[in-house]
N, C-alpha and C positions, 0 to 999 in steps of 0.2 A: 312282381311288378309294382304292387301296392306299396311294398316296403321301399322300393326305389323312389317312388313318387314322394313318399313321406320324407325320405332323406334329402330330396331336392328342395322340398319346402323348408326344411331346417337350414339349408345353406343360404337361403335368400336373406334372412336377417343379418347373417354374418357379413354378407356382401355390402349391405346397406351400412352396417356398423363400420366396416373397413373404409368405405367411401367417406364417412364422416371424419374419420381419423386421418384421411389423406389430404387434409387442407394444406399441409406443408410440403406435399409431394411436388407441387409445381415450382420449378426453379424461378419462374417469373415473379410469383408471389413472394418467394423467399428473398430474392434480391431486391424486390421493391420494399419489403419490410426492413431489410438491412439498410437500404439507402435512406429510408425515413429515420431510422435510429441514428445513423451516422450524421445526417443533416441536423437533427435536433441536438445531438451531442456537440456538433461543431458550433451551433448557435450558443449553447450554454457556456462554451469555452471562450468564445470571442466577445460575448456580451460584457461590457464594462472592462475591456481588456487592460486598460491602464490603472484600474482601481487597486486599492490595497486588498490583501487577503482578509478574510474574516478575523476580527480581533480575538475570537476564542478558538481559532483553528488549532492552536497549540499553546502549551504553557511556555514553550521555547520561543525565543525571538527569531529563530531561523527563518520562518516565512517572510519576515520583514528585512532581514539582513543578508541572507545567504545567496540571494540572486546576484548581489554585488560581488560576492566571493567567487561564484561560478563564472561570472563574465569578466572579471577584472583583467585576466591575462589577454583576453581578446581586445579589450579597450586599450591596454598597453600597446599592443601591436598596431592597432588602428591609428592611434594618435601619436605614439612616440617611437614606432618602428621596431620595438623589441617585445617579445613575449614576457620576459622576466626583467623587471626593473628594481625589484627589492626582494625581501625574504619570502613574500607570499607567492607561492607557485602552485596554485590549484591545478594547473594544467598537467602536472606530473601524474595525477591520478584520474583525470577526466579530460584527456587531450582531445578526444573526438568531439566532445561537447564544446570545448574551447575553440577548436578549429571551425566547426559549423557556425558558432556564434560570430566568429570573425568574418566568415564569408557573408553571412546575413548583414552584418554591420557594414561591410564594404559595399555590398550591392544595394541594400535598401535603407541605409542610414542606421543610426544608433538610437536606442531608447528601450523602454519597457516593452512596448508592443512588439518590436522586432525580436527582442530576446525571447519573449514568451511564445512567439509563433513556432519555434523549434519544438518544444515539448508538446504543443498542441497537435502538430503534424504527426509526431511520434505516437501520441495517444490515439489518434484516429486510425493510424496504421495498425496499432496494437489491437484495436477492436475488430478490424477486418481480418487480421491474422487469427485472432481467437475464434472467429466464426469458422474459418477454414479448418483450424485444428480440431475443433469439436465436431464439425460436420463430417470429417473423415471417419470418425469412429462411432458416432451416435446419431440419433435422428436430428434433422435440421432444426426441429423445434427446440431442442436442448441448446443448440448453438445460438439461436436467436435470443432465447431467454437469458443465457449467460452474458451475451454482448449487451443486451438491453439493461440488465442489472448493473453491469460494470460501467456502461456509458453514462448512466444517470446517477451513479453513486456520488453523493455530495462530497465526501472527503477526497475521493479519487479525482473527481473533475476539478476540484479546487486546487489540488496539487498539480494537475495537468496544466493549469493556467500560469504556474510559476516557473521561472527559468532555473529549475533545479534538475539534478541528474536522475532521480529515481524513475521518472516517467520514461526517459530514454532507455535506461537499463532494462526496464520491464519489457520494452519492445524486443530487445535482443534475446531476452530470456524466452519469450513466447516464440520468437523466430527459431530458437534452438529446438523447441518442442516440435515445431512443424518439420524441420529438417530431420529430426529423430524419427518421426513417423515415416517420412519419405525413405529413410534409410532401410526400412524393412523391405522395400521394393528394389532399391538400388543402393548398394553399400557406400558409394562415394558420398552420399548425403550425410553420412555420419561425420565426415570431415567438416562439412558445412555447419553441422550442429556444434562441433567443437570450436569452429571459428566464431560462431555467434556468441557462445558462452565466453570465449576469450575476450571478445570485444566488449561484452557487457561488464566483465571483471576488470580488465586492465585499461581500457580506453574510455569507460563511462563511469563506473563506480565499483569499488572493490567488494561491495556488498553482494555482487553477483556470484561470489564464491559459494554462497549457500546452496546454489542450484546444482552444482556438479554431482554430489552424491545421489541426487534424485534420479538422474538419468542412469547412473551406474546401477542403482538398486532396481530400477525398472528392467534393465538388461538381465540382471541376475534372476529376477522374478520370471521373466519370459523364458529363460533358458535353463531354469533350475532342474527340470526333469532329466536332462541329459548332459548338463554342463560338466559334471564331474565323473560321468561314466565314460570309460576309455578316454581319460583326460588328454586333450589335444589343445595346444596353444592356438591353433587356427580357429577354434570355436570362440575365442575372445576377440576376433577380428573387429567387430563393431566398436569395442572399447579402444583398440589400437587406433582406429580411424578417428574416434572422438578425441583421444589424447594427441594425435597428430595435429588436428585442427587447432586445439587449444594451445599446443606447444608452439605452433607457427606464430600465433598472435603474441604469445609471451616473448618469443624471440624478437618479433618486430618491435614490441614495446621496449625491450632491453636496448635494442640498437637505436631506436628513434628518440626515446624519452629518457630511459634510466641512465645510460652511459653519458650522454651529453649534460644531464642535469642531476648527476648522482647524489650529491650532498643535499640538494634541495628536496629531491623526491624522498630520500631516506628520512630527512628531518620531518617532513610532512606526515609520512606514514607512521613513524615512531610516535610522534606527538599525538596522533589521533587514535593510536591503538595501544602500544605497550605503555606509554606514559600518559594516557588519557586521564584527566582529573576525575572523570565520571566514576572510575573504579569498576571492579568486577566481583561477582559472587565468589566468596572464598570457601564456602561449604556447600554441600548438596542441599541443605535446607534453604540457604539463600538463593540457590539456583531455582528450587521449587517455588519459592516466593516470587521470584522474577517471572516465572512461567504463569503462575496463577494471577498475578496482578497485571500482566501484559494486556493492553487494551482497555485499562480502566482509568489511569491517570489522565490520558488525553481523550478519554471518552470515545475511543474508536468504535466499540460495540454499541455504545449508547446512541451514537449518531446513525446507526443502521441496525436497529433492534430486530427487525423482521428478517434480514439476511443472516444475522447472528443465530436466531432460533432455527431458521430453515436449514442452514448449513450444518448445525449440530444434529438436527433431526436426520439429515442424510447420513451423517457419520454413524449414527446408531444403526440405520438400515444397512450400511456398507459393512460394518463389522459383524453384523448378524450373519451375513453371507460371506464371511472372510475367505474361506477355502475356495468358494466359487469365484470370487473376485480376483484372488491371486492367480488362479489358473486361466483367467480370461486373456484372450489375445489382444484385447484393447488396452491401451495405456493411459488414456486421458483421465479416467476415474482414479486410478492408482496414483498417477502423477499429482492430481489435484489434492488428494488426501495427504500424500507425503509432503507436498509443497507447504500445506498449512502447518503440519506438525514440525517439520524441519525448520521452517521459517520462524516458528515460535521459539524453538530451541536455540536457533542461531541468535535471535534477538535477546534471548534470556541470558546469553553468555556475557553480557555487559549490563551495567546498571544504567547506561544511557541509551534509551531507545525512544526518541520523540516520535510523534505521529508520522512524520515524513519517512522514517525508517520502517514503520509499521505498514506503510503502503504495500510492501511485498506480500502482506497477508490478504489484501483486498481482492485481487484476481481469483485466488482459489476459493475464498468465501463466496464470491459471486457465482463461480462455476458450480460449487456444491449446492448453493441455494437454487440455481437454475435447474440442476438435475432433480432437486427435491420437488420443485413446482411441476416439472415435467412428469415426474412419477405420479404425483397426486392426480394430475389430469387424466392419467391412464388407468387408474384403479377401477377394476370391474367387480372385484370381490374382496371384502375385508375378511381375511381368514388367517389364523395362526397355523402354520404348517408343521412345526416341530418344536420340541422342547429346547430351551436354550442351555447349552453346555456351560459349565462353571467358568471356563476361560472367557466366554462371551460376556457373562455377567460381570466378571472382574473388569473387563475393558469398558463395558457400559458404565459401571460405577465410577471409574476414573474419568471418563468423558463427562458424566453428569456432575462430578465434583468441580471440574473446570468450568462447566456451564453454570453451575449454581453460584460459584464465587462471583463470576462476572454479572450474573443476573441480580444477585443481592446488592452488589455494589451499584449496578445500574439503577435499580429501583430506589435505593437510598439517595443516590445523587439526584434523581428526578424529583423526589419529595422535597429535598433540601433546596433545590433550585427554584421550585414552584411552591414554596412553603405557604404562601398566602392562600393558595387554592385549597390547601389541605387543613387549614386552621379549623373550619367548621367540623370536619370529620374527626380530627384529633380531639377537639373539645368535647365530643360525645363520650370519650373514654377517660379523659383526665381533665382536671381543672387547671393543672400546671402546664399549659400549652407551650409556653416559651421554654420551660425546663425540659419538656419532651423533645423539642427540636434541638436544644443544646446537647442533650445526651445522644441524640442521633448523630449530630455532627462529630462527637467524640468517637462513637461506635464505628463510623465509616473509616476512621483512621486507625482502628484497633485491629491489626492483622490477625492475631490469634483468635479473637472473638469472631471475626468474619469466617475464618477457616472452620471453626467449630460449627457455626450455623450452616456452612456449606456442606460439611460432612453429613449433618442431620438431614438437610434438604435433599442431597443426592441419594441418601439411603431411602428416604420416603418415596422419592420419584421412582427409584429402581423397584421398590416393592409394588408400587401402583402399576407400573408397566408390566411386571411379572403377573400380578393379580388379574389385570384386564386381559392379558394374553391367555390366561387360564380359563376365562369364562366360557361356558359351553356355547354361547351364541357366536363367539368368534372362532371356536373350533369347528362349528358347522359351516360358518361363513355367512356374511351378509352381502347380498348383491347390491351394487351401486349403479343406479341409472346414470346414463351419460350426462343428463342435465345436472344432476347432483355432483358429478365429478368435475364438470366445467365451472360450477359455481365458486368453489374455493380458488380455482385457477384465476378467474376474473377478479375476485375480491383481493387476492394476494397482490396481483399486478397493480390494481388501483391503490391499495394501501401502501405499497412500496413507493409509488409515485407521489402520493400525498406526503409521506414522511420526508422523502428526499427533496422534492421541489419546494416544500414548505421551508426547509432550511435555506435553500437557494434563494427563495423570494425574500426571506428575512434579511439576507445579506445584500441582495441586489437593490432592494428598496431603500436601503440606507448606505449604499456604497460610498466609501470615502476615497479620495485621491491624494492623501497626504504625501506619500513618497514621491509621486509624480509632480505634485506642486512644489515640494521642497527642491527637488532636482532641477526643475525649471527656474525656480527663483534664484538658485545658485549661479545661474548663467550671468547674473549681474555682477559677480565678483570679477576683479581685474584679470585680464588675460595672464596666464602663467601662474595662477594660484595653485598651491599645493596643499591639499586638505588631508588630514590624518584622523584616524579613528576607526572603530569596528564597523560603523555604518557607512563609511565613505564610498565603498563600492556601489551600494544601492542608491545613495543620494547623488551620485555622479553619473548615473545611467543616461540622464537627459542633458548632460553638458560635457564639455571636453576638458575639464580641469584634471590635473594629475591627482590620483587618489592613492593614498597609502593605507591599505587595509591592515589594521592592527588586530592581532590575536595573541593569546598567551604564548604561542610558539613562533610567532612571526612579527617582525617590525616593532616589537615592544621594547626591546633592549636599546637604550640610548636613542630613542626615535627622534628626539628634537636635535640631538647632536649630529646624527648621521644624515638627516635629510633637511633640506631648506623648507621647513613647514611654514606656511603663511597663515593657515586657518586650522582650527580643530572643530570636529563635530562630536559632541559628547551627549550620550544618552543619560538624562538626569537619573541618578541612582544606580547607574550601571557601573561595572568594574572600572571602566576607563575614567569615570568621574572621580573616583577615589585615587586612581593611579596618578593622574596628572596633579591633583592637589597634594599628594604625598611626595612624589618624586620631583616635581617642578613647582614648588610653592611660590617662588619669587616670580617666575615667568607667568604663572596664572594670576598673580596679583596685578601684574601690569597688562594682562590680556584684556581686550575689549569685548564684552558680550554684545554682538551685533544683533542677533535675533534669537527668538525662542519659537520653535516650530512644534505644534501639537502632533503627536504620533503615538499610536497604540496606548492610549490612556495615560500618556506621560509627555515629556518634552525632549526635543533635540535642541541642544544649545550650540549655537554657532559663535565661536570665538575667533577674533583676529589677534594674532600674536605680534 
């Protein structure tokens, strides 16, 4: 009896401990926290809605020009009754976005705010869907953490505020994951998963193609143990349903879009893929270079360093338990890991991947970082359970190599950007301070030198990880009190908010409305004005003038002969500036420069022909 009493006494602390960890067990608390996250996320997306994007959001002009490209066919239909008025037919590859934009313009009027409300609604729906997806397979805490990290991610929310397709595409991608999960209970939902992926790819943005192999590989992982034993085609039924849904959307796209506008759609797709001036890696070494440098030129990882570190930390943990993870009935961790890697490989297949394309990497990074924070808060004992096999060490080294390259680039970039703050420190080690910073500016562009340093750093980190794991104290195990486990949880959340909201505040405190002001000012032009140039779609969002969007593949050939152009909008120093001077020197000599508008640290020149 005494033994039984003792055992009962031992059970009491575990009950108290369990109670402490059950904070997220109440659905009322969970949905209250979710509502708070969604409301604050909505505020951040609506605040300064008509303002320009941050000047340093991308090296590309895309955040300033491409909203006009996405909305131009909706404007054509609204003001002139036809979707297609010239060579520029973005609707061919993003028809759902064009149609929704037209509906919003028709009901609520036209302008930047109206166009941007569509991706904002999709982004909030994505956050709610992500909560449901993760909640189905993991603790609610992980779902809330992932939604929180994604909702307040500066790069992600800044793109959510722009009338571009990537935000809308990601909604349908995550919707396909949700239906994929439901398909395990009722197979018809696999059809809906295919429908969602098809819509993401053919009616929103062709970039959605990258997600198809992820669901296929998840199916193979789940069914591997019996898939090829007594081979039966019926065992592949989920893939048939997935293909059926995807095929139905493809058929609908062919009938509704491709056949009626065949030449325009083909020209647009070919110009942006097969004949893209950006180029593609021609050797495996160029492909590896693209993979290593991804996330550096546009400072994707540098803008979210904490998420970058946490997500890579979780990858080390995940690959340490690779066999166990591959056998798990849950899909979300596997899908998140594969999403990150296949997304990086997909983007590395071309030399052109501005930060808006890299948006596809942000959800899995936030999910993996959320899992990492959740795991840290649950640690009870720090203990190394087993030796690491050679295969795991090789994978770890490859991961650490990718991590090291981005980390070195990130640190060098930070030092160069804030060089004045580092002058006192550098002067301690060298008298030639300016020379040191100059050599650093050369080193950050020296790819082979950075790779060599990354190899050394990755090897050192791998050795340290292996050495620390081998220490007797970790073999015996170190018990962690709950208070100490919660401390890093709270610190990481606060540090994340500090990093992300500091960037947001820096933008919001100096928000500019150049595009909005220019577009409004152009209302003063005579009725019936026709404006040409790459920027026209954007600067005509607040007026009803005819806009001829020019690109290398559309409306460039004999533009002044084919259209009755009354005005030109030219970005000073842009390709169109040289184009008009070279191809139409006489016309440009007689053209009148009406105004010079400041935008993105340069000028937009308005000419009257």
